[in-house]
TORZAPA-274708 format. One line per field, with one value per residue: x, y, z of N, C-alpha, C, O in turn; residue number from 1. Coordinates in steps of 0.02 Angstrom, whole numbers, plus 50000, padded with zeros to 5 digits. Layout:
<sites>
nx: (X,...)
ny: (Y,...)
nz: (Z,...)
cax: (X,...)
cay: (Y,...)
caz: (Z,...)
cx: (X,...)
cy: (Y,...)
cz: (Z,...)
ox: (X,...)
oy: (Y,...)
oz: (Z,...)
i: (NUM,...)
</sites>
This chain:
<sites>
nx: (69700,69658,69524,69500,69504,69385,69293,69303,69267,69139,69091,69109,69018,68893,68892,68901,68767,68688,68713,68664,68525,68500,68521,68417,68303,68321,68314,68181,68110,68143,68085,67945,67924,67954,67845,67740,67753,67728,67599,67543,67556,67479,67359,67338,67327,67205,67112,66945,66887,66813,66759,66861,66984,66993,67015,67123,67231,67253,67350,67470,67444,67459,67590,67637,67591,67641,67775,67802,67769,67869,67980,67960,67959,68042,68048,68011,67864,67823,67878,67813,67686,67709,67738,67619,67523,67593,67568,67428,67424,67486,67381,67300,67365,67366,67319,67166,67095,67014,67089,67242,67385,67466,67612,67640,67647,67576,67475,67302,67135,66968,66872,66838,66768,66793,66928,66927,66844,66936,67041,66975,66952,67085,67138,67054,67094,67216,67176,67107,67201,67300,67355,67343,67422,67444,67324,67234,67274,67240,67106,67072,67105,67008,66900,66911,66910,66789,66703,66693,66621,66509,66458,66388,66428,66568,66592,66538,66635,66748,66715,66705,66843,66909,66912,67011,67136,67272,67352,67400,67325,67198,67195,67222,67103,67012,67044,67016,66881,66838,66867,66775,66660,66669,66669,66536,66467,66443,66483,66490,66513,66636,66715,66713,66779,66912,66954,66966,67071,67175,67192,67250,67361,67430,67589,67559,67461,67490,67466,67474,67433,67296,67248,67259,67156,67054,67050,67013,66884,66828,66847,66772,66641,66633,66683,66808,66879,66917,66979,67082,67153,67190,67274,67378,67424,67481,67573,67655,67700,67778,67886,67943,67994,68114,68265,68331,68458,68435,68428,68333,68196,68162,68028,67864,67756,67633,67643,67709,67595,67509,67552,67547,67407,67369,67424,67345,67222,67228,67325,67377,67382,67466,67584,67612,67678,67818,67987,68064,68192,68360,68403,68525,68609,68764,68861,68874)
ny: (48551,48649,48596,48619,48762,48786,48742,48824,48956,48921,48913,49039,49104,49057,49098,49233,49252,49203,49302,49415,49392,49373,49499,49566,49512,49547,49695,49699,49644,49744,49852,49813,49812,49944,50006,49940,50005,50134,50126,50087,50198,50298,50234,50263,50388,50421,50352,50325,50414,50352,50326,50389,50334,50219,50290,50375,50284,50220,50244,50210,50079,50023,50017,49920,49802,49813,49802,49664,49632,49706,49627,49536,49603,49621,49651,49752,49790,49750,49848,49963,49941,49962,50098,50145,50110,50188,50310,50325,50295,50406,50503,50473,50513,50657,50817,50865,51010,51171,51281,51293,51279,51431,51493,51368,51240,51118,50997,50979,50932,50989,50925,50765,50681,50722,50687,50552,50506,50534,50459,50336,50333,50330,50210,50120,50119,50055,49934,49887,49888,49796,49640,49493,49518,49655,49706,49659,49734,49866,49846,49834,49962,50041,49988,50032,50175,50180,50183,50310,50364,50280,50194,50061,49992,49990,49913,49793,49762,49759,49647,49546,49541,49487,49358,49340,49268,49303,49316,49427,49540,49495,49486,49622,49674,49613,49673,49810,49796,49756,49860,49958,49899,49917,50050,50080,50035,49902,49798,49652,49592,49657,49603,49467,49468,49518,49422,49316,49366,49373,49238,49198,49276,49343,49412,49536,49597,49606,49493,49555,49681,49666,49604,49727,49806,49725,49726,49862,49868,49783,49843,49959,49898,49870,49750,49722,49619,49540,49630,49654,49535,49509,49627,49596,49470,49516,49605,49518,49416,49494,49545,49415,49378,49323,49327,49222,49201,49212,49333,49469,49533,49690,49797,49808,49940,49912,49826,49915,50002,49925,49892,50009,50028,49927,49946,50053,50005,49896,49889,49795,49685,49721,49723,49590,49554,49481,49526,49661,49655,49688,49853,49880,49766,49669,49670,49521)
nz: (56588,56507,56513,56650,56658,56582,56667,56763,56709,56680,56801,56853,56767,56814,56942,56928,56860,56958,57065,56996,56994,57121,57170,57104,57164,57294,57275,57236,57349,57442,57388,57390,57532,57572,57506,57566,57697,57662,57623,57739,57816,57747,57757,57896,57911,57832,57899,57947,57852,57761,57604,57533,57581,57489,57359,57376,57397,57280,57184,57254,57285,57155,57149,57221,57150,57027,57056,57054,56926,56847,56849,56741,56630,56485,56347,56213,56196,56331,56393,56339,56385,56526,56527,56483,56594,56689,56649,56672,56808,56853,56838,56942,57049,57040,57118,57200,57179,57177,57118,57042,57141,57188,57091,57034,56917,56927,56871,56906,56970,56969,57044,57134,57051,56925,56916,56936,56824,56712,56746,56731,56599,56552,56594,56547,56414,56420,56472,56347,56265,56308,56382,56488,56663,56661,56600,56702,56812,56760,56755,56890,56934,56861,56931,57058,57050,56982,57101,57144,57048,56996,57114,57146,57032,57028,57153,57111,57010,57080,57159,57057,57022,57123,57094,57004,56914,56936,57079,57160,57120,57141,57281,57308,57260,57343,57461,57443,57417,57538,57619,57569,57594,57733,57748,57701,57811,57817,57909,57943,57815,57785,57887,57848,57729,57763,57843,57758,57690,57782,57805,57694,57681,57588,57507,57451,57520,57674,57816,57942,57915,57872,57987,58077,58026,58056,58189,58218,58176,58265,58386,58362,58373,58488,58538,58634,58685,58577,58488,58566,58575,58436,58419,58514,58461,58335,58383,58473,58372,58295,58380,58406,58283,58179,58077,57946,57996,58130,58180,58262,58174,58097,58153,58064,58013,58040,58149,58238,58255,58319,58442,58503,58498,58573,58700,58736,58749,58827,58956,59041,58968,58870,58949,58953,58838,58749,58791,58703,58573,58593,58520,58484,58442,58421,58277,58176)
cax: (69714,69598,69457,69491,69489,69324,69244,69306,69231,69070,69059,69098,68952,68839,68895,68873,68695,68657,68722,68614,68461,68488,68511,68345,68261,68331,68286,68105,68086,68151,68034,67895,67936,67950,67778,67691,67757,67703,67526,67517,67556,67432,67298,67334,67307,67143,67064,66884,66867,66775,66771,66920,67034,67010,67034,67192,67278,67251,67421,67517,67428,67484,67680,67656,67572,67695,67839,67804,67765,67918,68022,67944,67955,68101,68043,67975,67797,67806,67893,67752,67632,67728,67723,67548,67511,67620,67535,67365,67426,67495,67322,67264,67404,67355,67282,67101,67084,66982,67134,67309,67431,67512,67675,67658,67614,67553,67408,67250,67064,66919,66835,66860,66732,66831,66986,66904,66832,66995,67074,66934,66969,67150,67149,67018,67141,67262,67146,67090,67267,67360,67333,67376,67417,67431,67251,67199,67284,67201,67036,67068,67104,66949,66843,66925,66886,66713,66674,66681,66576,66459,66476,66376,66460,66631,66589,66528,66697,66798,66699,66731,66913,66930,66923,67068,67181,67333,67337,67402,67267,67132,67214,67205,67031,66968,67063,66981,66814,66822,66870,66712,66600,66675,66654,66473,66435,66424,66546,66501,66541,66698,66754,66722,66834,66969,66974,66998,67141,67223,67207,67283,67421,67472,67629,67526,67419,67518,67411,67462,67394,67229,67212,67252,67092,66995,67047,66986,66814,66804,66852,66713,66590,66635,66712,66868,66937,66934,67018,67150,67185,67221,67333,67426,67454,67516,67643,67696,67734,67838,67939,67973,68008,68185,68285,68366,68521,68416,68431,68274,68174,68135,67951,67829,67719,67568,67657,67710,67532,67464,67579,67522,67346,67365,67438,67294,67162,67235,67392,67401,67397,67523,67636,67627,67718,67884,68033,68095,68261,68399,68415,68602,68637,68835,68866,68911)
cay: (48614,48686,48583,48649,48827,48793,48736,48882,48999,48902,48923,49109,49127,49038,49142,49297,49246,49199,49357,49467,49374,49383,49582,49593,49493,49597,49757,49684,49633,49808,49891,49787,49833,50015,50018,49929,50056,50202,50113,50088,50275,50334,50214,50280,50466,50431,50313,50366,50452,50304,50306,50426,50291,50181,50327,50405,50234,50204,50256,50171,50000,49998,50017,49848,49764,49821,49774,49596,49637,49729,49572,49498,49638,49631,49668,49827,49787,49754,49925,50007,49934,49992,50168,50165,50109,50233,50374,50321,50303,50481,50544,50462,50552,50725,50836,50892,51078,51213,51319,51274,51325,51489,51476,51297,51218,51049,50983,50956,50928,51032,50879,50697,50649,50734,50648,50477,50496,50546,50400,50274,50334,50307,50149,50071,50111,50004,49866,49878,49864,49746,49576,49468,49551,49722,49719,49644,49790,49917,49838,49846,50037,50053,49970,50078,50241,50186,50190,50377,50386,50232,50146,49989,49957,49986,49861,49732,49749,49732,49579,49495,49535,49446,49291,49352,49215,49341,49326,49490,49577,49468,49511,49698,49686,49588,49731,49875,49779,49752,49933,49988,49871,49939,50123,50075,50009,49834,49764,49584,49582,49682,49563,49404,49475,49530,49361,49280,49392,49357,49173,49189,49300,49358,49467,49598,49630,49557,49481,49602,49754,49656,49608,49783,49831,49679,49746,49920,49852,49758,49903,50000,49861,49855,49690,49742,49555,49511,49676,49656,49467,49519,49666,49556,49427,49565,49627,49465,49396,49539,49530,49352,49361,49312,49319,49150,49199,49210,49404,49498,49571,49763,49796,49845,50007,49885,49808,49967,50029,49873,49902,50081,50030,49871,49976,50112,49967,49849,49893,49733,49628,49751,49703,49517,49538,49457,49582,49681,49635,49759,49880,49889,49707,49673,49630,49455)
caz: (56601,56465,56547,56712,56643,56555,56724,56805,56676,56683,56874,56856,56739,56858,57006,56898,56849,57023,57095,56967,57003,57190,57176,57073,57213,57351,57265,57236,57418,57477,57352,57422,57604,57577,57478,57613,57745,57641,57620,57808,57841,57711,57779,57959,57903,57818,57940,57970,57800,57718,57529,57525,57587,57430,57309,57387,57399,57216,57153,57297,57281,57091,57143,57246,57103,56979,57085,57026,56848,56811,56835,56688,56575,56457,56277,56195,56204,56401,56418,56322,56434,56594,56516,56479,56659,56728,56627,56703,56873,56869,56847,57011,57098,57042,57179,57183,57205,57137,57079,57055,57187,57157,57076,57021,56859,56942,56854,56958,56947,57014,57085,57136,57002,56866,56915,56929,56761,56679,56769,56708,56526,56525,56622,56495,56355,56442,56466,56287,56216,56333,56406,56558,56728,56645,56594,56770,56849,56737,56775,56964,56938,56843,56978,57109,57012,56984,57162,57159,56986,57004,57163,57135,56972,57058,57194,57068,56967,57123,57174,57007,57021,57184,57072,56960,56915,56961,57159,57193,57094,57180,57348,57313,57253,57404,57512,57423,57428,57602,57641,57537,57641,57798,57735,57699,57868,57817,57950,57944,57754,57783,57919,57816,57675,57804,57876,57711,57671,57835,57806,57632,57698,57521,57529,57422,57575,57734,57864,58003,57893,57872,58053,58106,58005,58091,58261,58219,58171,58330,58427,58349,58375,58562,58550,58651,58696,58506,58462,58606,58552,58372,58419,58544,58413,58286,58414,58490,58322,58277,58426,58404,58214,58168,58010,57946,58033,58200,58207,58259,58122,58113,58153,58021,58042,58066,58211,58292,58276,58353,58507,58525,58512,58627,58759,58761,58758,58885,58969,59078,58918,58838,58985,58940,58772,58754,58785,58638,58566,58591,58454,58468,58440,58393,58212,58174)
cx: (69656,69528,69446,69463,69421,69272,69250,69267,69161,69038,69057,69035,68887,68837,68878,68789,68655,68646,68662,68546,68442,68475,68440,68296,68263,68295,68202,68071,68088,68100,67968,67881,67916,67871,67731,67689,67723,67618,67492,67513,67497,67362,67282,67296,67237,67089,67009,66861,66832,66799,66833,66983,67057,67039,67108,67243,67287,67332,67468,67508,67458,67560,67682,67637,67624,67759,67848,67802,67829,67980,68015,67952,68026,68105,68003,67907,67786,67822,67841,67705,67640,67718,67659,67513,67529,67585,67468,67369,67441,67429,67297,67301,67398,67307,67210,67095,67054,67027,67194,67346,67473,67584,67701,67621,67590,67488,67362,67180,67027,66881,66864,66835,66762,66892,66973,66885,66886,67035,67039,66956,67029,67163,67121,67047,67193,67233,67128,67140,67310,67322,67363,67374,67414,67359,67211,67209,67258,67124,67018,67066,67035,66899,66848,66900,66811,66680,66659,66619,66507,66471,66453,66410,66537,66643,66582,66590,66746,66778,66720,66802,66950,66943,66971,67114,67257,67322,67347,67342,67206,67147,67188,67141,66996,66985,67015,66906,66791,66823,66802,66664,66609,66653,66572,66434,66422,66476,66540,66535,66615,66746,66770,66780,66913,66988,66997,67065,67194,67242,67249,67358,67466,67517,67606,67493,67440,67458,67412,67427,67317,67204,67204,67177,67031,66986,67016,66908,66784,66801,66782,66651,66579,66654,66784,66914,66952,66984,67090,67180,67219,67283,67391,67467,67507,67594,67691,67737,67793,67894,67982,68004,68080,68204,68313,68427,68502,68418,68353,68257,68151,68056,67923,67784,67656,67586,67671,67648,67494,67492,67549,67446,67323,67367,67384,67231,67168,67302,67424,67416,67457,67592,67661,67672,67796,67930,68067,68167,68295,68412,68485,68635,68710,68820,68901,68964)
cy: (48655,48661,48616,48730,48831,48785,48792,48944,48988,48921,49003,49139,49113,49081,49216,49299,49248,49267,49419,49457,49388,49463,49604,49569,49527,49669,49757,49678,49705,49860,49881,49809,49906,50037,50003,49978,50110,50187,50108,50156,50303,50307,50242,50357,50473,50385,50356,50408,50415,50297,50333,50377,50254,50230,50354,50345,50203,50199,50213,50099,49982,49983,49946,49802,49761,49810,49707,49596,49662,49681,49530,49537,49657,49652,49736,49829,49792,49830,49966,49996,49965,50074,50185,50164,50169,50300,50389,50325,50382,50523,50535,50492,50622,50754,50862,50958,51123,51254,51292,51304,51373,51471,51408,51282,51145,51043,50964,50956,50958,50987,50806,50661,50658,50690,50573,50459,50501,50476,50335,50272,50308,50237,50094,50068,50060,49942,49845,49856,49807,49688,49558,49519,49624,49744,49710,49706,49847,49907,49855,49929,50065,50046,50019,50153,50240,50194,50260,50397,50339,50182,50075,49955,49948,49921,49796,49708,49726,49660,49525,49495,49500,49369,49290,49297,49248,49353,49384,49538,49558,49488,49583,49711,49677,49645,49785,49856,49788,49820,49971,49964,49902,50008,50127,50052,49933,49788,49690,49555,49599,49625,49495,49419,49488,49474,49314,49308,49371,49282,49161,49219,49311,49415,49536,49635,49589,49561,49539,49669,49728,49647,49674,49812,49793,49709,49816,49917,49828,49808,49937,49971,49845,49783,49696,49683,49545,49557,49671,49589,49489,49558,49635,49510,49454,49571,49567,49427,49431,49539,49467,49338,49365,49292,49244,49146,49208,49283,49420,49541,49642,49759,49838,49904,49967,49867,49856,50004,49982,49875,49960,50070,49979,49908,50023,50062,49922,49840,49831,49682,49649,49727,49637,49508,49522,49525,49598,49662,49693,49787,49882,49821,49709,49640,49570,49448)
cz: (56564,56494,56606,56700,56618,56610,56766,56779,56689,56758,56886,56824,56779,56914,56986,56890,56908,57066,57063,56992,57079,57202,57156,57130,57274,57346,57261,57303,57451,57451,57386,57495,57607,57558,57527,57677,57720,57648,57688,57835,57812,57745,57853,57950,57871,57845,57954,57913,57739,57651,57517,57526,57515,57370,57327,57387,57333,57184,57188,57289,57199,57094,57168,57197,57046,57001,57058,56951,56814,56802,56784,56619,56540,56383,56272,56221,56280,56422,56395,56366,56507,56586,56516,56559,56693,56711,56661,56767,56894,56878,56915,57068,57094,57092,57154,57231,57159,57092,57096,57101,57162,57149,57055,56962,56863,56919,56903,56930,57002,57067,57085,57071,56941,56851,56905,56856,56707,56684,56732,56629,56504,56539,56569,56431,56364,56439,56403,56249,56241,56363,56469,56612,56707,56633,56659,56808,56824,56755,56848,56972,56922,56890,57028,57104,57014,57051,57185,57099,56993,57057,57153,57085,57002,57107,57155,57034,57017,57144,57116,57004,57067,57159,57021,56970,56937,57034,57187,57178,57133,57249,57356,57304,57314,57458,57498,57435,57501,57652,57624,57586,57701,57797,57731,57754,57862,57850,57942,57878,57755,57824,57881,57763,57702,57824,57821,57681,57722,57826,57749,57645,57628,57532,57498,57479,57641,57783,57919,57980,57890,57952,58098,58088,58044,58156,58278,58213,58235,58384,58425,58371,58465,58591,58562,58658,58628,58478,58499,58584,58488,58374,58459,58499,58360,58325,58443,58429,58291,58318,58425,58336,58216,58095,58004,57987,58109,58225,58210,58198,58131,58112,58097,58055,58073,58144,58268,58323,58320,58426,58533,58551,58571,58697,58785,58775,58817,58906,59007,59027,58875,58873,58973,58881,58798,58752,58708,58636,58570,58526,58430,58471,58400,58323,58211,58122)
ox: (69615,69480,69391,69413,69392,69217,69204,69238,69124,68980,69014,69005,68837,68783,68846,68755,68603,68593,68626,68512,68387,68429,68409,68248,68211,68261,68166,68016,68040,68077,67937,67823,67868,67841,67684,67637,67683,67579,67432,67468,67461,67317,67224,67246,67208,67033,67017,66811,66824,66852,66868,67026,67113,67084,67150,67301,67328,67359,67505,67556,67477,67590,67722,67671,67645,67802,67905,67836,67843,68023,68058,67951,68063,68159,67971,67892,67744,67786,67822,67678,67594,67693,67639,67481,67486,67574,67450,67323,67414,67425,67273,67277,67423,67259,67199,67091,67067,67009,67204,67340,67514,67615,67760,67566,67583,67444,67384,67168,67042,66863,66907,66869,66761,66906,67009,66905,66877,67056,67073,66974,67035,67197,67149,67032,67210,67260,67132,67133,67349,67260,67401,67329,67376,67339,67163,67161,67248,67086,66966,67029,67007,66855,66797,66875,66776,66621,66622,66576,66453,66496,66495,66422,66562,66692,66619,66601,66783,66822,66747,66827,67008,66974,66976,67131,67299,67285,67313,67316,67168,67098,67146,67116,66958,66940,66977,66869,66741,66793,66779,66628,66557,66617,66545,66373,66389,66506,66595,66574,66655,66801,66826,66826,66964,67050,67043,67106,67250,67300,67286,67407,67523,67495,67633,67498,67405,67416,67360,67398,67274,67155,67161,67143,66977,66931,66998,66873,66730,66753,66744,66606,66532,66644,66824,66973,67013,67031,67143,67241,67281,67335,67449,67528,67559,67649,67752,67796,67844,67949,68042,68038,68107,68172,68316,68445,68548,68410,68313,68298,68116,68026,67948,67779,67630,67553,67655,67640,67448,67453,67523,67424,67273,67325,67377,67190,67119,67337,67484,67459,67493,67643,67721,67704,67825,67913,68088,68199,68269,68429,68502,68688,68715,68779,68954,68996)
oy: (48689,48700,48641,48753,48884,48812,48807,48982,49035,48937,49029,49187,49150,49101,49254,49345,49280,49286,49456,49504,49409,49486,49649,49606,49538,49696,49804,49702,49724,49903,49929,49823,49925,50079,50041,49991,50136,50228,50119,50171,50334,50346,50246,50376,50527,50378,50415,50442,50438,50268,50294,50378,50255,50207,50350,50361,50158,50148,50178,50060,49924,49948,49908,49751,49708,49809,49693,49556,49641,49690,49486,49510,49701,49670,49764,49869,49833,49864,50010,50046,49988,50109,50236,50212,50200,50341,50446,50356,50412,50569,50583,50498,50654,50720,50877,50961,51114,51265,51269,51365,51360,51440,51390,51308,51112,51079,50927,50977,50957,51007,50788,50620,50611,50663,50538,50407,50469,50444,50290,50220,50272,50205,50042,50023,50024,49896,49785,49813,49775,49690,49594,49562,49657,49797,49746,49733,49889,49954,49881,49956,50106,50088,50049,50184,50284,50213,50271,50440,50368,50128,50031,49894,49892,49884,49748,49648,49679,49617,49471,49443,49483,49327,49237,49279,49206,49400,49400,49570,49600,49513,49602,49756,49719,49663,49803,49897,49818,49829,50012,50003,49919,50027,50176,50047,49905,49745,49664,49508,49560,49606,49469,49378,49472,49468,49274,49273,49352,49264,49113,49191,49291,49464,49588,49697,49540,49606,49566,49706,49769,49674,49680,49838,49819,49719,49831,49957,49846,49812,49943,50009,49816,49763,49683,49686,49541,49533,49681,49592,49486,49541,49646,49509,49427,49551,49567,49410,49405,49532,49465,49288,49407,49253,49209,49092,49211,49295,49394,49579,49651,49721,49893,49910,49986,49888,49848,50027,50003,49859,49958,50092,49986,49902,50033,50082,49910,49796,49817,49639,49608,49715,49623,49455,49543,49573,49557,49654,49747,49750,49885,49817,49747,49596,49563,49396)
oz: (56594,56497,56618,56728,56632,56607,56804,56818,56706,56770,56921,56847,56777,56934,57022,56913,56915,57093,57097,57010,57097,57236,57184,57142,57305,57389,57278,57314,57485,57488,57408,57511,57641,57591,57537,57707,57759,57673,57698,57874,57850,57758,57872,57980,57879,57820,57970,57925,57683,57639,57484,57482,57490,57335,57282,57374,57328,57164,57153,57285,57189,57053,57141,57199,57023,56957,57039,56919,56758,56760,56775,56564,56564,56359,56316,56266,56299,56459,56434,56390,56541,56631,56545,56581,56724,56755,56677,56796,56940,56918,56946,57124,57140,57109,57095,57293,57099,57034,57152,57102,57118,57192,57057,56953,56812,56941,56947,56873,57062,57122,57044,57040,56901,56797,56869,56829,56655,56635,56707,56601,56454,56499,56551,56392,56316,56407,56394,56206,56205,56367,56501,56611,56742,56656,56672,56835,56868,56768,56866,57014,56958,56894,57046,57152,57038,57049,57233,57108,56996,57040,57150,57090,56996,57102,57168,57027,57003,57146,57128,56980,57060,57191,56990,57026,56956,57050,57236,57223,57155,57277,57397,57337,57338,57497,57542,57461,57521,57705,57664,57617,57730,57843,57756,57749,57907,57819,57931,57880,57729,57803,57880,57758,57671,57827,57833,57652,57705,57837,57753,57622,57619,57563,57517,57485,57659,57791,57939,58020,57906,57975,58141,58132,58060,58180,58335,58243,58257,58422,58473,58388,58494,58649,58517,58643,58619,58446,58470,58574,58488,58345,58441,58497,58344,58306,58438,58435,58267,58292,58439,58329,58251,58059,58054,58011,58150,58285,58171,58174,58181,58074,58082,58116,58126,58191,58326,58379,58355,58471,58589,58605,58607,58742,58846,58816,58853,58883,59004,59039,58847,58842,58979,58876,58848,58716,58668,58687,58554,58480,58371,58501,58352,58312,58241,58118)
i: (1,2,3,4,5,6,7,8,9,10,11,12,13,14,15,16,17,18,19,20,21,22,23,24,25,26,27,28,29,30,31,32,33,34,35,36,37,38,39,40,41,42,43,44,45,46,47,48,49,50,51,52,53,54,55,56,57,58,59,60,61,62,63,64,65,66,67,68,69,70,71,72,73,74,75,76,77,78,79,80,81,82,83,84,85,86,87,88,89,90,91,92,93,94,95,96,97,98,99,100,101,102,103,104,105,106,107,108,109,110,111,112,113,114,115,116,117,118,119,120,121,122,123,124,125,126,127,128,129,130,131,132,133,134,135,136,137,138,139,140,141,142,143,144,145,146,147,148,149,150,151,152,153,154,155,156,157,158,159,160,161,162,163,164,165,166,167,168,169,170,171,172,173,174,175,176,177,178,179,180,181,182,183,184,185,186,187,188,189,190,191,192,193,194,195,196,197,198,199,200,201,202,203,204,205,206,207,208,209,210,211,212,213,214,215,216,217,218,219,220,221,222,223,224,225,226,227,228,229,230,231,232,233,234,235,236,237,238,239,240,241,242,243,244,245,246,247,248,249,250,251,252,253,254,255,256,257,258,259,260,261,262,263,264,265,266,267,268,269,270,271,272,273,274,275,276,277,278,279,280,281,282,283,284)
</sites>
């Protein structure tokens, strides 16, 4: 009897541990999904504004990176590192405006250069004090902000970070570097970086997001067929995607945009997409 009771208690503890772990994993996945949706939307709004894309995305990119880091932080030192990064990230999210908005006390900067310089200073403090992935994230933000202050230096630092041992940081750096090359008109270099990212398919920068950028470059270069092929692939994969239970997965913002662009570029090819799953599927 006593032995059976011990077994039951042990199983109960195992179930509780698994439940808590699963809850953390689900929260993390949901957080990443929401983050990438925001990144897609911001990228859409800023498309065509060149260097501004990189700077404006800075605070949001950190959230995606930190989503993985938070699961490791359980001691006081790690919490201090999180707070230090948070303070530095807050600077990158402050608005740039000559005068504060009437009736608000929201801190702002008169120029992008002033904001970038303050951000570099704060992130450098983090990089000097902490190690590991925290330091690599800080280095990433230093590089991104250096694009505003000293562009060649920022590009060199981003290139160095593409070799980071932390894959999420390396992927984010490669994506930022690709955007910078694209903004500078170095399309071949941008395409090579985007293709590498698409092949890696790192969750930090989903392949659909990368292929959407590639399709945009091909469209600008007059390579309509290549652009259409990529857009069709994104849309087709999205419509065919199923959960482990066999249910259709919701579309990402990248997939929705791919369908919209495909329909405009090649209506006949758009018509070849597999039919969409009903949105009102019965619950099993």
